[in-house]
N, C-alpha and C positions, 0 to 999 in steps of 0.2 A: 661419703663419696662425694665428688662433685659433679661428674655424668657419666649417665649408665655408658656413654659412648666412648671411654674414655680411663685410664688406665693411670691411677698414682700414687707416690708414694706410699702413702698410707693405704691404699687396696691394699698394695702386696703384700704391707707388714699383717695387715689382717685374713689376708690369705694363704699365707704363711703360718696364721695362728690356726686358722680352722676356715677355709674354703665359704662355711655355710654363713662368717661374719660379712662377707661381701652381698653374697647370695640377697642376705635380712636387709643390706643394707640398696640392693641393689630395690628390691620389693617396696622399701620405702619411700623411696627413691620414686617409684613408677604411681606409688598410692599415695602422696603425701595429698592430706586435706588443705585447701586453703584456712589460717583462722580467720584471717578475717579484721585482724587489728595488729597494731604494732607493737610486739615484745618488748614489755619493759629489759631497759639496760642493767645489767649488774654492777653491781656498786664497784669492784673492784673488777676491771677487764684485767683480760692476762698480759694484753700485749703492752698496759702500762706495765706491768708487772717486770716483761719481758725487757721493755728499754732499759729500764733501770740495768737489770741487769747486764745490757749491752755496753752503757754507759761504761759501769762500775769495771768490768775488764778492756776493753780500750783505755781508756784514761790509766787506773792501776799499772800492764803490763807496759804505756808509753814510760811510766817514769812519776806519773804525777800526785802529788801525796793527797794523802788520806783526807785529807780539811776543803781540799782545791775541787778533789773529786768529789764529796756531798757538795760541797755549792754547784758544782756545774748541773749533778745529777736533780737539784734542785729548781736550778733556772730551767735545766729541758723538760721536765715534769711539775710544772707547777701545781698540781693537783698534790702531793705533796704539804703542802703549808697545813692542807684542809683534810688531810685523812692520818691520822697518828698513825695507821697501820702502815700504809704508805713508808711512812718517815721513819719506820721501826724496819719495815725492811730494805730500806737504800742503807741505813746505819748495819747493818748486820751483811748487808751486800757488798760494802768497802771493807769493813773487816774481815771480812770474809776473805775475799780478793786479793786483801797484805797477805793472808797469810798465803793463801793459792800461791804468788808471786815468789815466796820465800821457797815452797815445794821445787814450783816448775823449774828456778833457779838450780835446784842438786839437782835435776832433769838433765834439763835442756844449758845450763848457761844462763842462756838467756832467750828468752820469746819477745820475739819484735813485732809488735803489730803492724803492716803493710798496707794494706788496705781490707775492701770486702773479695766472696767469692761468689764466681757463676756459671754455672758449667748443665746442662740438661745431655741428659736419654735420649735419642733419637725417635726412640717409640711412643714417649708416653707422654703427657700432656705439662706443662708447666716446666719451670727450671728450678735447678737446684740450687739455693744459694745462704752457702752457710755464711756466719755470720761475717768469722775473718776470715782472714791468711796472714800466719805466719811465719816468718823468719828464726830459725836457730841459730844461736852464736857458731853454737859445738861442731859443729857439721854446714851450715847456707844452706841448708834443707828446708823450704818450706815444708807447713803442717796446717790442718784446718783448723776453727781455733770457734766452736760452738759454745754460747753460752745458757746455760737451762738457769735460769734463777727463780728455781722448785723448792720445797721442803722437802723432798724427798727424790731419790731418782725413777727412773722408768725403762724397763726393755725397748719400748719403743724410742729412748733416743739413740741407744745402743743400733739399734736397727738403721738411725737414720744417719749416725755415725758410717757407718760398714757403704751404707747406700754412698754419701762422700764419696766413701775412698773408693771404691769402684768407678763412679762417673771419671774423679779424678786419672786414676790410673787408664781406663781405658777408652775416654774419649777426651778428657781435660778437665782445666776449672780454668775459667779466666780471671784475672787480677783486674782487680776495677780500682778506683776513687787511688791513686797511687802517693805513698805518702811523700810528702815535702819536703827537705830541708834547705832554710834561706828561700831565696828565689829559683830553687835548682830541681830536679825530681829526684829521688835517691831512685829509686826502682819503677820500670817503667811499665805499663800497659806489655801485659803477654798472658799466652797461654801456658798455664802448670799442666804436664800430663808427662804423669810417673808414678811410681808406688807413692803411696800417702799414708798418711796415720792422722786423725782424730781426734784431737785432744776437748772432751765432755768438761766443758767448767760450770762449775756451781757454785757460786760465790756463799749465797747462803747458808750453803751446808761444807763450806771450808773448803774445797775438795775437788779433786777434778780424776776421770775416769780417760786413760788412754786405748784407742782404740784401734790396733791394724788389721783385724781381722775386713774383710770387702763384702759387697753383695753389686753383681753387675745380673741382670733381669735375663739380659739374654743368653748370659751360661745358664743357667736354673732356675728358669719360670716353671718346666715340665715339670720338674721331680720338687721342687717347692716343698708341696705338703708331704710331711713322709720322706723327704730325700735327705743328703746329705744335707741339706742346707735348710732344713724345718728349723722353723723359730717355736712351734708347736707340737701339734702337737693331737693325740686321740683325745687326753685329758681334757685339753681345751675344746674339743668339740661335744665332748662326752655334756660337758658344762652348757654349751648351745641348749644340747638336746633337752637337758631338763626343765631348762627355764622354758623352752617352749611348748616343753611337755603341760608345766604349771598354769601358762597361760592361757592354752588352749582348753585344758580343763576347769578353770575361773566358770 
């Protein structure tokens, strides 16, 4: 929870799973205890792995060779030279993206990365920042491309994709950092406001998922829990109740 005074995409996802999750997060935020010392930095930061995935997705879809892609990743993430696990992740990501590119070609003929995206819901804190905006060759329509260089898929990723689709259709997503061809801009920055779909790309898993459903908070927030847009559910809340019961009796 970023703040007890604002709502984020993550809070909406947790509310959809079970409102008690948000309540617990708010309680922890209000009753946080200062540790008095700096937390130890994790050996492998998720942001580092995420950066590897983003570069692999971008360069592969731009037609850069596997060897050159791996070389650029190593240059951009120098920790790879000193961490065998990171090096393995980079190799798996590049190899996986090569397979994904072939599958995407069958589905869309071709996906060209044209820039990054940014949008926002007027009532929510922060901005929605999809990794990339791509254009498909078969229809020339924009799609959102989100890189997830994780070892497994997650329901929260699908919710994120649905959220992006809802923002794009109702409020629009700005296309940023246009791609250049020679000295001329091939695509100019503009707002994309239309029905959208998001492609969740998992480089290490060599797979991708196309999400066409959308989620717009203002349309469904009052009926999120237990309603037609409910992500969860009574079972999730029961698990929370059990956890609370165990902690209070210990």
